[in-house]
Legacy VTK file of the C-alpha trace (Angstrom):
# vtk DataFile Version 3.0
C-alpha trace
ASCII
DATASET POLYDATA
POINTS 482 float
0.003 0.004 -0.114
1.667 3.327 -1.016
0.852 7.069 -0.872
2.599 9.417 -3.348
2.431 12.994 -2.499
3.994 15.573 -4.956
4.718 18.827 -3.521
5.263 21.769 -6.115
6.024 25.234 -5.771
5.295 27.759 -8.532
8.917 28.480 -9.923
10.476 26.084 -7.356
11.948 22.747 -8.318
9.578 20.104 -7.333
9.463 18.381 -4.036
8.485 14.633 -4.348
7.287 12.787 -1.201
6.589 9.036 -1.303
4.532 7.540 1.315
4.284 3.859 2.533
2.535 2.055 5.247
4.813 0.177 7.484
3.959 -1.730 10.860
5.877 -0.378 13.872
5.161 -3.187 16.335
1.869 -3.919 18.111
0.225 -4.176 14.676
0.157 -0.407 14.680
0.241 0.856 11.008
1.818 4.071 10.173
2.245 6.151 6.880
5.834 6.749 6.468
6.317 9.897 4.181
9.671 10.161 2.574
10.210 13.805 1.085
12.988 15.824 -0.730
12.822 19.674 -1.047
14.627 21.027 -3.885
14.569 24.985 -4.119
17.831 25.776 -5.954
16.030 27.473 -8.799
14.845 30.224 -6.424
18.111 30.397 -4.590
16.190 29.709 -1.241
17.002 27.335 1.360
14.504 24.301 2.276
12.511 25.097 5.438
13.897 23.355 8.471
10.368 22.267 9.367
7.030 21.704 8.109
4.167 22.082 10.231
1.178 19.704 10.408
-2.409 20.407 11.956
-5.244 17.890 11.863
-8.736 18.527 12.172
-11.183 16.481 13.691
-14.088 18.562 13.385
-13.495 21.051 10.669
-14.950 24.692 11.191
-15.477 23.860 14.976
-12.366 22.716 16.646
-9.031 24.659 16.015
-7.253 21.368 15.081
-4.405 19.248 16.897
-0.970 20.176 15.714
1.096 17.043 15.151
4.840 16.275 15.208
6.578 18.644 12.871
8.117 17.158 9.744
11.989 17.827 10.189
13.717 18.758 7.150
17.438 18.068 6.817
20.003 20.303 5.058
19.748 18.530 1.744
16.013 19.027 1.733
15.079 15.411 2.404
12.663 14.318 5.276
10.693 11.536 6.673
7.009 12.262 8.125
5.293 9.487 9.909
1.714 9.694 9.780
-0.815 7.386 11.612
-3.254 5.433 9.100
-6.360 7.248 8.582
-9.798 5.681 9.374
-11.709 8.401 7.118
-10.814 11.200 4.854
-9.345 13.930 7.258
-8.652 17.389 6.796
-5.093 18.684 7.217
-3.330 21.963 7.398
0.249 21.837 5.951
2.051 25.109 6.971
5.549 26.685 5.915
4.827 30.244 6.688
3.815 32.498 5.342
1.874 29.710 3.128
-0.718 27.211 4.247
-2.496 24.329 2.344
-5.766 22.894 3.622
-6.176 19.270 2.214
-8.094 16.346 2.689
-6.034 13.036 2.637
-8.174 9.897 2.301
-7.475 6.467 3.500
-5.000 4.683 1.277
-4.363 7.792 -0.620
-3.020 7.134 -4.131
-3.091 10.644 -5.715
0.009 12.920 -5.988
-0.292 16.380 -4.275
1.098 19.604 -5.753
1.616 22.587 -3.370
2.554 26.040 -4.404
2.791 29.543 -2.752
-0.384 31.792 -3.333
-0.153 35.210 -5.055
1.089 37.610 -2.306
1.700 37.164 1.146
0.506 39.966 3.573
0.477 38.010 6.791
2.972 36.359 8.971
1.433 33.093 8.376
-1.868 31.323 7.434
-1.743 32.504 3.771
-3.440 30.474 1.348
-1.338 28.651 -1.052
-2.157 26.622 -4.063
-2.700 22.892 -4.096
-3.670 20.458 -6.779
-3.739 16.527 -6.719
-2.149 14.656 -9.496
-4.138 11.515 -10.271
-7.917 10.657 -9.195
-9.043 12.841 -6.078
-12.523 14.140 -5.390
-11.114 17.605 -4.481
-10.103 18.247 -8.051
-13.418 17.893 -9.327
-14.714 20.042 -6.609
-12.290 22.798 -7.280
-13.206 22.721 -10.733
-16.859 23.262 -9.807
-15.698 26.009 -7.570
-13.777 27.976 -10.113
-16.844 27.796 -12.325
-19.110 29.087 -9.758
-16.967 32.042 -8.767
-16.727 32.859 -12.478
-20.728 32.560 -12.714
-21.063 34.585 -9.417
-19.103 37.221 -10.898
-21.251 37.378 -13.880
-24.387 37.618 -11.851
-22.822 40.545 -9.802
-22.156 42.429 -12.928
-25.623 41.901 -13.918
-27.247 43.096 -10.712
-24.984 46.392 -10.908
-26.299 47.075 -14.510
-29.684 46.797 -13.243
-29.096 49.062 -10.057
-27.989 51.705 -12.642
-31.206 51.603 -14.277
-32.044 49.659 -17.617
-35.003 49.643 -20.350
-37.387 46.859 -20.832
-35.574 45.502 -23.579
-32.132 45.419 -21.324
-34.390 43.806 -18.824
-35.378 40.908 -20.861
-31.652 40.324 -22.099
-30.371 40.208 -18.589
-33.117 37.867 -17.685
-32.005 35.412 -20.524
-28.524 36.059 -19.178
-29.455 34.997 -15.622
-31.323 31.891 -16.948
-27.856 31.111 -18.951
-25.838 31.655 -15.915
-28.203 29.166 -13.900
-28.077 26.565 -16.398
-24.209 26.898 -16.942
-24.142 26.206 -13.122
-26.617 23.192 -13.188
-24.710 21.674 -15.888
-21.405 21.812 -14.015
-22.677 20.685 -10.838
-24.565 17.667 -12.631
-21.393 16.982 -14.242
-19.336 16.836 -10.999
-22.083 14.938 -9.102
-21.151 11.976 -11.658
-18.026 11.503 -9.889
-18.706 12.319 -6.049
-20.396 9.275 -4.543
-19.095 8.969 -1.135
-20.640 10.600 1.734
-17.645 13.425 2.489
-17.742 14.131 -1.183
-21.487 14.720 -1.548
-21.409 16.933 1.535
-18.753 19.272 -0.328
-20.996 18.855 -3.498
-24.216 19.895 -1.952
-22.530 22.911 0.033
-21.780 24.310 -3.430
-25.387 23.761 -4.513
-26.799 25.385 -1.297
-24.206 28.378 -1.375
-25.159 28.865 -5.189
-28.692 28.967 -4.641
-28.307 31.436 -1.569
-26.128 33.629 -3.619
-28.818 33.797 -6.300
-31.492 34.643 -3.602
-33.378 31.403 -3.183
-35.896 31.478 -0.714
-35.614 29.481 2.630
-38.414 27.033 1.601
-36.562 26.368 -1.897
-33.336 25.682 0.269
-35.205 23.422 2.724
-36.645 21.465 -0.258
-33.234 21.114 -1.720
-31.837 19.827 1.595
-34.715 17.158 1.660
-33.742 16.193 -2.029
-30.128 15.920 -1.403
-30.571 13.217 1.191
-28.629 14.986 3.946
-32.058 15.166 5.927
-32.181 11.258 6.121
-28.301 10.679 6.297
-27.732 7.908 8.813
-24.420 8.930 9.966
-23.896 9.532 13.694
-23.370 13.304 14.357
-19.511 12.912 14.920
-19.231 11.313 11.732
-20.857 14.186 9.916
-19.027 16.818 11.802
-15.836 15.208 10.890
-16.614 15.534 7.325
-15.006 18.543 5.760
-18.129 19.920 4.156
-21.291 18.649 6.306
-21.093 21.749 8.576
-20.988 24.254 5.853
-23.586 22.541 3.805
-25.844 22.651 6.852
-25.187 25.988 7.742
-26.177 27.496 4.098
-29.677 26.022 4.962
-30.088 26.098 8.572
-27.557 28.678 9.630
-28.013 32.461 10.586
-31.208 31.373 12.195
-30.994 34.130 14.658
-31.552 36.836 12.006
-35.246 35.566 11.578
-37.335 38.397 12.203
-40.052 36.140 13.621
-38.080 34.951 16.831
-39.404 35.912 20.367
-36.388 36.964 21.879
-38.116 37.994 25.102
-39.738 34.499 25.386
-36.173 32.707 24.604
-34.572 34.753 27.267
-37.246 33.754 29.695
-36.917 29.999 28.651
-33.087 30.408 29.166
-33.444 31.879 32.539
-35.970 29.123 33.568
-33.431 26.521 32.024
-36.456 25.069 30.202
-35.400 23.116 27.407
-38.513 21.996 26.146
-39.975 25.543 26.166
-36.871 26.780 24.210
-37.207 24.072 21.487
-40.839 24.827 20.973
-39.941 28.351 20.519
-37.279 27.746 18.194
-39.098 25.074 16.180
-39.652 27.253 12.962
-35.838 27.694 12.749
-34.681 24.249 13.730
-33.482 21.483 11.578
-36.556 19.046 11.871
-34.311 16.178 10.457
-31.706 16.169 12.966
-32.168 14.928 16.619
-29.568 17.400 18.194
-31.115 20.402 16.249
-31.058 22.511 19.352
-27.334 21.959 19.862
-26.666 22.588 16.363
-28.276 25.948 16.249
-26.663 27.094 19.301
-23.309 25.711 18.467
-23.785 27.695 15.130
-24.480 30.862 16.893
-21.534 30.556 19.195
-19.138 30.115 16.270
-20.694 33.168 14.401
-22.317 35.122 16.788
-21.112 34.752 20.403
-22.993 36.821 23.007
-23.980 36.627 26.458
-27.162 34.828 25.710
-25.327 32.126 24.065
-22.945 31.623 27.106
-26.223 31.454 29.207
-27.853 28.937 26.834
-24.569 26.473 27.309
-24.669 27.273 31.051
-28.316 26.323 31.879
-29.875 24.361 29.323
-29.338 20.720 29.251
-27.278 19.742 26.201
-25.797 16.689 24.725
-22.519 15.858 26.335
-20.875 15.665 22.741
-21.897 19.139 21.935
-20.917 20.314 25.432
-17.461 19.197 24.722
-17.434 20.973 21.325
-18.454 24.161 22.937
-15.853 24.007 25.508
-12.926 23.434 23.280
-14.266 26.403 21.255
-13.967 28.709 24.298
-10.374 27.481 24.983
-9.599 27.969 21.362
-11.019 31.607 21.832
-8.827 32.352 24.779
-5.621 31.299 23.001
-3.348 33.827 22.283
-5.731 36.727 24.091
-4.853 38.677 27.051
-5.212 36.625 30.122
-4.061 33.316 28.201
-1.276 31.473 29.353
0.989 30.031 26.670
3.053 27.014 26.609
7.007 27.712 27.672
8.978 28.469 24.567
12.397 27.680 23.597
14.956 29.676 21.382
18.202 29.767 20.030
20.932 32.213 21.256
23.322 34.277 18.988
25.997 31.845 20.007
23.861 28.873 18.805
22.884 27.510 22.142
19.489 26.354 22.797
17.795 28.091 25.712
14.363 29.400 27.074
12.411 32.231 28.272
12.181 30.417 31.758
15.826 29.681 31.548
17.177 33.097 30.940
14.744 35.308 32.979
13.801 35.055 36.640
12.032 38.365 36.874
8.204 38.355 36.997
7.661 40.275 33.956
8.732 39.300 30.454
8.398 41.601 27.622
9.146 40.700 24.001
9.659 42.508 20.912
8.919 40.418 17.773
11.121 41.344 14.872
12.047 39.869 11.269
14.601 40.479 8.833
13.451 42.661 6.096
11.118 44.480 8.053
12.071 48.377 8.175
9.243 49.097 10.679
10.574 46.362 12.846
14.174 47.953 12.900
12.749 51.198 13.855
10.567 49.827 16.569
13.819 47.999 17.674
15.910 51.184 18.047
13.006 52.819 20.076
12.607 49.387 22.252
16.409 49.330 23.268
16.338 53.041 23.908
13.432 52.821 26.336
14.859 49.637 28.194
18.031 51.340 28.876
15.945 53.930 30.871
13.913 51.378 32.707
14.469 49.787 36.313
15.005 46.057 35.322
14.524 44.405 38.658
10.850 43.314 37.734
11.247 43.074 34.204
13.424 41.306 31.482
13.352 42.115 27.799
13.840 40.283 24.489
14.119 40.923 20.839
12.693 37.962 19.374
13.354 36.910 15.877
10.696 35.104 13.982
12.896 34.802 11.042
12.443 31.399 8.705
15.983 30.531 8.239
19.540 31.230 9.488
20.359 33.776 6.895
17.379 36.124 8.108
18.549 35.303 11.858
22.258 36.067 11.080
20.859 39.551 9.654
18.911 40.111 12.689
21.953 39.408 15.017
24.064 41.752 12.583
21.844 44.774 13.876
22.614 44.110 17.670
24.394 47.025 18.531
25.312 45.928 22.097
25.559 42.654 23.889
23.249 43.807 26.507
20.517 43.411 24.015
18.960 40.167 24.465
18.244 38.717 20.817
16.916 35.326 20.591
15.751 33.068 17.546
12.260 31.607 17.909
11.728 30.603 14.248
8.464 30.849 12.114
6.497 28.396 14.210
2.495 28.761 13.348
1.778 27.074 16.600
3.739 29.373 18.800
2.390 32.434 16.743
-1.336 31.294 17.803
-0.148 30.826 21.313
1.532 34.073 21.925
-0.995 35.871 19.693
1.626 36.934 17.143
-0.096 37.911 14.131
2.199 40.588 12.636
5.744 42.121 12.827
6.687 44.103 14.762
4.649 43.608 17.801
4.996 43.357 21.586
4.131 40.526 23.647
4.295 40.797 27.524
4.059 38.159 30.103
2.955 39.081 33.601
4.099 37.256 36.962
1.367 34.529 36.652
2.667 33.783 33.139
-0.118 35.348 31.399
-0.386 37.443 28.212
-0.954 41.063 29.702
-2.562 44.012 28.086
-0.460 46.453 30.422
2.502 46.444 28.290
1.118 45.667 24.731
1.779 48.957 22.661
4.748 49.429 20.202
7.395 51.568 21.411
6.545 54.202 18.992
2.997 54.152 20.117
2.971 54.399 23.671
5.150 51.558 25.171
6.900 54.386 27.335
3.916 55.426 29.193
2.811 51.839 29.943
6.337 51.091 31.349
6.195 53.999 33.668
2.614 53.152 34.670
3.852 49.681 35.347
6.867 50.855 37.381
4.957 53.113 39.483
2.595 50.317 40.694
5.531 47.869 41.629
LINES 1 483
482 0 1 2 3 4 5 6 7 8 9 10 11 12 13 14 15 16 17 18 19 20 21 22 23 24 25 26 27 28 29 30 31 32 33 34 35 36 37 38 39 40 41 42 43 44 45 46 47 48 49 50 51 52 53 54 55 56 57 58 59 60 61 62 63 64 65 66 67 68 69 70 71 72 73 74 75 76 77 78 79 80 81 82 83 84 85 86 87 88 89 90 91 92 93 94 95 96 97 98 99 100 101 102 103 104 105 106 107 108 109 110 111 112 113 114 115 116 117 118 119 120 121 122 123 124 125 126 127 128 129 130 131 132 133 134 135 136 137 138 139 140 141 142 143 144 145 146 147 148 149 150 151 152 153 154 155 156 157 158 159 160 161 162 163 164 165 166 167 168 169 170 171 172 173 174 175 176 177 178 179 180 181 182 183 184 185 186 187 188 189 190 191 192 193 194 195 196 197 198 199 200 201 202 203 204 205 206 207 208 209 210 211 212 213 214 215 216 217 218 219 220 221 222 223 224 225 226 227 228 229 230 231 232 233 234 235 236 237 238 239 240 241 242 243 244 245 246 247 248 249 250 251 252 253 254 255 256 257 258 259 260 261 262 263 264 265 266 267 268 269 270 271 272 273 274 275 276 277 278 279 280 281 282 283 284 285 286 287 288 289 290 291 292 293 294 295 296 297 298 299 300 301 302 303 304 305 306 307 308 309 310 311 312 313 314 315 316 317 318 319 320 321 322 323 324 325 326 327 328 329 330 331 332 333 334 335 336 337 338 339 340 341 342 343 344 345 346 347 348 349 350 351 352 353 354 355 356 357 358 359 360 361 362 363 364 365 366 367 368 369 370 371 372 373 374 375 376 377 378 379 380 381 382 383 384 385 386 387 388 389 390 391 392 393 394 395 396 397 398 399 400 401 402 403 404 405 406 407 408 409 410 411 412 413 414 415 416 417 418 419 420 421 422 423 424 425 426 427 428 429 430 431 432 433 434 435 436 437 438 439 440 441 442 443 444 445 446 447 448 449 450 451 452 453 454 455 456 457 458 459 460 461 462 463 464 465 466 467 468 469 470 471 472 473 474 475 476 477 478 479 480 481
């Protein structure tokens, strides 16, 4: 049994990854992925790490970071992945680029990954992916391209109508709209011939419902299509549905945004929640709940928690009896939302010192407060803030505070350039690398940035401004209160 992944970058030499299934004792099977990165044509060094995240419940959970793929100096690497029981959504990340891919059990197709058009963020920027060989997402991607093109044509037609047209032009536009609808239906029907498995159907029908919504279809029409899709009579268990990459998105197109329904009696709903009366709440919400799903109430309030969090949502989950599976999902959602925010306690971080030694924040700093300026080679803004930062630190009483200039450069070349700007050995410069897991944990979204941990190890809002935007005042207030 063999999986072959082909990772390619536009303008890059190709990276060929071969995957084979091996037994590692105790009859536990793993997929061993052998890879080779060749970036000679661009003059760039291969990434030292490729980060991998697995999503058990796409669109709900934040996913689980797995062991990184270590890349050797010659660009080769080995990645061990447990054999999958069902098609699974992964994020492959080599900041700034990120690729969301569905890997099937016994995958036989080859995968191409390439950078996107332009990276304007530190990480999580969508790159391009393509499977070589038979893979359902190729069919879905083709349908999506058609859908986007036709949606653009529809939008142009609507703009013309808003600008005022005569009757003849209106008739012509009506014919054009019918042609657009027919073109989508033809593309969708063609895709349907190849997409047969439940997870493939989920994504196919998500496209259909999305198209209908964009064309102004009424709720009754969407409900009818939902029944016709067979998703209302789907016998899969709820965890199976939510583990599918497309089920929740499809469901949301039909049953989501229920809180925008003008017929909802919010006073009565608040009363039912205050009384912790589930039966009353279900009766009040019956017109907007999915009648085909046994946990329709849980789905409705989980969807609102995802898209429109509020005090009422919190009260519902605190007072109304909910299925334990959904309670766990909601708790995971709350935990995910706290990550990287003020008050969050991030995991201990290790880094590289200018002399090449490995150390850590805890190993270098015994003071209760830790302040970090996040920098990156090539950022003129980061260089300016670094000068201001060092000037401020020289004037501060450091008995309660230690400071660091933290590099998030992706390779040793960038790190060396960051070190070269060091004007004094008193400046604590360290290299944390471009790890998206750490970025999320410490709330690092851009460069330059200030991240401060208080005496309890929590991300603190008391020192959060850049040096050029008020950090000096924050430092003075902190020192006065010590």
